[in-house]
N, C-alpha and C positions, 0 to 999 in steps of 0.2 A: 452369411450362414447359408447351408442347404436348405431344400424344402423339408428334411426329415426334421422333426421337432427334438429337442434336447432330450425328452425322456424316452425318445425311441432310439437314442444313440447310445454306444456303451461309453464307459468312463474315459477311456483313452481318447476317443473321438471328441468327448467334450472339452478335455484338456487342449488337445490340438487346436480346437475352435479358438480357445481362450489365448494360445500362444501364437495363434495366426491373426488373431484380432477380429474374428469373426462374431465373438461374444466377449463379454466380460465375466469375472468371478461373480461379480454383484448382479448381473444379469442372469446368470445361471442360477444362482440362489433364489433370485425373484420368481424364475420359472417354477422350480421345484416348491417353493413356499405356496404359490398359488394352487398347485395340484394337491399339496396336503391339505390346505384349508377347504377345497372343494372336494375332494375324494376320500379322505380319510375317514370321515364319520361311518360310513356303512361297514367299513371292515375293522376300523380301530386297530391298524397296525403300527402307526406312529404313536407313542403313548407319552412322549415328551420331547420338547424342542425349544430351542432358544434362539429364534430367526434375528433378533435384534443383536445379539452377541455374534452369531454367523456374518451378519451384514458387516459388522466392524472388521472381522476377520478377512472377509471377503474384499473389503476396500483396501487392507492392508497388502493382500495377495497382488491386488490389481495395481498398486503402487510399486511392487516389487518388479512385476511384469514391465511396467513402463520403462523401468530402469535396465531392463535386460535380465534380469534375475529370475529364473525359474527353479522352484524349490524341489520339482522331480517330476515322475510321470503322471501324478495327479493334481498338478499344480490348478487349484480353483475349483475343483470337481466337489459339488455338495454332496455329503454322503451322511448315512446313519450306521448306528452300531446297536448289536443286541443289548438289551437292558443289563445283562449280567456283567457287562463291561464298566469298569470304573471310569468315568468321564468327569472331569472337573467341575463341581458346581451342580451336578446331577444326583440324584439319589440312585442308589444300587440296592434292588430289594430281592431279586430272582423271584419277583411274585410273591413275596411272603410279607404279610401285614405286619409282623413283627419288626421288620427291618425298614418299615416306612421313616423316613427322615434320616437314613443313613447316607449322608451326602458324601461323596467323594472329594477328597482335598487334591488328588493327583490322578491323572490319566494312567490307564493300563499301559503297559510296555507296548502292546499293539497299537493301541490308539496313539500313543505318542510318536511310534514310528511311521503311521500311515499319515499323521498330520506333517511329518517331516518331509514325507514324499508329496506334499502339497495339497491334501484334501482338507476340505473344510467341513468338519463334522458338526451337524446342526442338530441332531437329536437322536433318540433311542426308540428302539422297537420291541413289540411286546413278546412275552414269554409264557410258557405254564410255570405253575408252582414249583420251584426248586429245579427247573428245567428236567423234568421227569415225565414228559408226556408227548404223544405224537398229535396232540391239540396244544392251542395257546391261549389259554384263560386262567385267570387267578383273581383273587380277591383286591387285589390293589389297582389293576387297570381294567378290569373286565375281559370279555372275550374277544378273539380276532379271528375274521372270516377270510375265505380264499377269494381273490378278486375273480376268479372264473365263476364263483357261485357262493356269495357269502354264507348260505347256510352249511357249507363244507368247510372242511377243515384246511387250514393253510399248511398243516403239518407242525412238528416241534422236535426239538424246543426253540430251534429259530424260525418259528413259524410268522413272527411280525417281519423278519428280516427279508423272507422270500416274498411274503404279500407286498411288502413295501416296493421291492424291485419290481415285481410283476405288474403293480400297478402304476409304475412309472412316477414314483414319488421320491425316489433317491438315485444317486447314479452309481453307488456302490455299497456293499453291505460287508459286515463280518459276523459270524455265527461262531457256534461252537459244537463239539460232536463227540459224544460217547456212545450214544445209541441211535446214530445216523440223524443227530439233530442238525447237521448242516444238509446232508444227503437227501433225508426224506422231504422236508419244506422244498427243497429245488426241485425235487420230484413232482410233487403235489402242485406247484405253483407254475412250473413250466420255465425255470430259470437254471443258470449254471451254479454248481456248487462244489466246493473241494475240500475232503477232508485230508489233511496233511499226513504224511509218515509221522508216527508218534515221536514227540521230542524236538521237532524242528522249528516250532513257533513257540515262544515263550508265553506262558499264561499268567505271569504275574499281573496281578490287577483284574483276573478274572477268577475270583473264588468269593464263596460266600462268607461273608464276614462271621467270625473272626478267623476263619481257617486261613492258612498261609501255606499249607502243604499242596505242591501239584499233585494231581490224583492220575492213577493208572488209566490207559485207554483214551482218556478226555484229551481233545485236541482243539486247538482255535483255526477256524479256516474262512475263507472267504466265500461269498455269494456274489453273482454278477450276471449282467446281461450278454456277456460275451466270454469264450474261453481265454481269449488273450488278455482280458481284465483279469481272469484267474490267476494267470501265471504273473502279471506285473504286480498284482497285489500281495501274492505269496513271496515274491522276492522282496517286495518292499518291507515285510515284517519278519521274514524268517531270519534264524541267527541265534545267538547265544542269550542266555539269560544274563543280565547285567549285573548280576549279584554273584550267580554260581557257574558263570560261563568262561572262567579264567581257562586259558590254553584250548579253548573249544573253537572250533571253525567248520563252517557248513560250505560243503561244495557239492551240490546236486548234481548227478551225472546228467549231461545233456541228451537229448533224445538223438538216436541214431537213423531215424527214419524221418521221411518228408513227405511221403506219399501213402494213401490208405493201401495201397497195393502191395506195399512192403511189409504189412504187419501180418503176424500169424496170431489168431486168437482163438480162444475157446468160449462158448456160449453155453451158460446153464439158464434155464429159465423156470425151474421149479425144484422142489427138495422135499424130502420127507418130513420135513419139520414145518415147512411153510409152502402150501400151494399157492399158485398164481392166477390171478383171474385170466380167463382165456384171451380177453380183449388184450391184456398187456403182453401175455405170452405171444399172441398174433404180431403185435407190434415190433417185439423183439426179433421174432422169426423175419418179418418185412426187413428189419435193419439188416439182419445177416445176409438176406438175399441182395440188399443194395451194396453191401460190403464186398460179397463175391463178386457182383457184377464189376465193381471198382478194382478188382484184382487181389483182394485179400483174401487169405486162407482162414476160414472159419469152421472149425469143428465143433459139433454140438456134443458136449461131454462135461463131466464133472472135472474139476481141476485134478483130483487125485481121489483114490479109494480111502474111505475114513468113514467112521461112525458119526453121521453129521448129528444125530441126537446128543451125543456125548459131545462133541465139538459145541454145540450150541449150549449144552449144560455147563460145560466148562466157561464159556464166555459169561454166563450168568454168575458163576462163582468167581469170576475175575472183576466184574464190574459193578455187581449188587453191593459189594463191601463199601465201594466208593460212594454210592448214592446213600446207602444207610447209615454210613459215617456222618452223614450231615443232619441225622435225626436228632431231636432233643433226647437225653439220656431216658426220660420215661417212655417216649416212645420206641427207643431200641429194646428197652426191657420188657415192653409189651409183645414185640417180635419174638424175642428169646422165650417167653412164656408160652406163645402161641405155638412155636415149633415144638415144644415138649409135648403138647397136646396132640399133635399130627400122627395120624396112623402111618405105618411103614409103607402103606399102598397108594397113600394120597399123593396123585402127580397133578394136582390143579396148579394152575398159575400161581395162585396165592402160596402154596405150599412150597413151590419151586422159588419164588421171590423170597419168601421168609427164611427158608433153609440157605440159600445163598447168601442173603444179606447179612446173616449172623453166623457164617462158616468160622470154623477153627483156623488157625494158622496153618495147622497139619494138613488140613484139606484143602486150603488155599495153595499151599505149596504144591501138592501133587497136580492141581489143576494147572499151575504156572509151569510146572515140569511137562506135561503134555502141551502146552502152549508152544514151547520151544520145539517140540517134536513136530507138531503142525507148521511151525516156521520152517524147519527143515524139509518138509514136504512141499510147501510152497516153492522154497527154493528150487527143489528139482523140477516143479512144474514150469518155472519160469526159464528154465534152460531150455525147455522144447516151445514154449509160447511167450509171446510178448505181453498179453493181457488176459485177463478174464472179463466177459461181459456178463451181466447177469442184472436181474431185477434189483430195485431199491426198497420195494414193500410188497404187498400182496396184491395191490389194486391200485386205481386212481385215488384222488381225494374222496373220502367217504363223509358221510354227513356228520356234522358236530353233535357231539353226545357229551355235555357237560353236567349232567344229573347223575349218572353211574360212576361208581369207582372203576378205574383201570381192570381190577382183577376180575370184574365179572362182565365186563363188555365183550360183546360178540360181533363178527362181521360175517357177511354171507360171500363165500368164494365159489365160485363154480356150482352155485345151488345148495352148498351146505355150508351149516353154522360152523365157524371155528372161532377160537381164540383170538382177541384183539391183539394178544401180545406175541402170538406165533411169529408174526411177520417181523420180530425183532432178529430172526435169523438172519436176514439180509443186512441188518447193521453189525452183526458180529462176524460175519464172513471175512471182512477185512478189518474190522476194527479190533477183535480179539488178539490180532496177531501183528498189529502195528502197521499194516500195510496202508499206502494212499489208496483213495477211492475219489473219483471225480464223476459228478452225475451231470449228463448233457441231455437235454431235452430232444426227443425223437418224434413229436408231433402229438396230436390229439387222438383220443380212443375213438374208433369208429362208432361206437354206441354211445358211450358217455360224453363225448366231447370234451374230454378234461385232458390236461397235459398228462404226458407220460415221459419218464426219463429212464436212460440206461445206466447203471453203474458200471464203471470203468476201473477195475482193481489191477493195480501194478505191482511190481516189486518192491521191496524195501528200499526207500530213498528214490523211487522211479516217479516222483511226483510229477516233474516236467513231462514224462512219456505220456502219463494218463492225461494231462492236460492237452498236449499236442494232439492226440487221438481225438480228443473231445472238440479240439478246433478242426481239424480235418473233417469230422462229422458235419460239424455247423456249416463249413464251406461248401461241403458237397451236397448236403440235403437240407439246409435249413436250421435256424437256431431258434431263439426267443420269438414266440407270437404274443399279441396284444390281447388281453381279456376284453370282451364286449363291454363297452361303458367306459374303458379307461384308455380309449384311443388318444 
């Protein structure tokens, strides 16, 4: 083995070490087990594990390797998955105490496929209640801290996923994303994350029991310590749904550019809906300067002219019915009653959220029609530009606030108090219109010392291009850094 410890290597490097005989699947698992047992308690990112069962699986993987059989690109790599995925023998609760004891009898399709690619899944990672927060705490498992500063959030809803990766306690992770739930934790924890084009990764086995209907906007995607891991993990699980995928074939376009200097990108650093902390904007401008020096064309502009406040409101009208559909009937009825009491001029977050979550199909269909108008605008933008670069949130990871409800929380951005949920704009800019988005680390904030990431938005089915650009950034300017205390 090289002098670089396993937890500082990406998953593909670990698999290569196993193939080349520099380590074994059993030794790799033991390495990560030691780190989980020593380093997890302060951040509570890994909330369930079965190391004994995983050791048996690792022994089997090593026997296959000894006979010359390699299952796939991640053969022997120890990994975890977000709590919301069904994993045989583990409970799936989405952080909801009412679902304690809900033991999965089978693996989610994604879990089954990543195992087929050789990965050894040894545990699950923390989430917020019902996967609906940019913090990760719940009454089943407790709260999760950010390895860079445990008093700050790791993000959500795949907060445990990103924290576990950043802390070097797993080789690979999978999360899910409807409101930046992959992208936001990747940004806050300084790792790579990818939100796929809607519909290309099956969600079967990632639903809150007893629902079986795949929801609008929501996707399943990987988090990793390198961009190349993102690509390999995406390709390992993407494809048709095993029940409803008859006649369906995925053929993602291959990137046609291999150098940063070949790209033409637009940079958007703030919006009328969500201002962005100056430290973060400065980091994005610094990235733009480095890209220009590498030969890329970078234009600082919006992707197109549109009413961004309406765009954001339409995102809420499209995704809040998804989250509200998971509520108990009495809670949904309560929201309906509250909406009836609202004054017409109430534009608070609670009012916007409640109205969107109880929307009529007539109004939902109007928002859906506008979504396709927005998609046409994006298509026009991508005729002139390869990618849009933008923030993933309003700031770096903020202090944990597990006492106040989301509706009343505030953040201070550029000296001004703003709504906690305004920054969902950066989730919806690509999510509402089904576009892929990759988050790549771009360094630490000059004042905060916390990780910052760039969101790379690409055209429909342009997943491999956004990941390629992330990899070129990583190779040119550096990638994942190690939090102090987790070396």
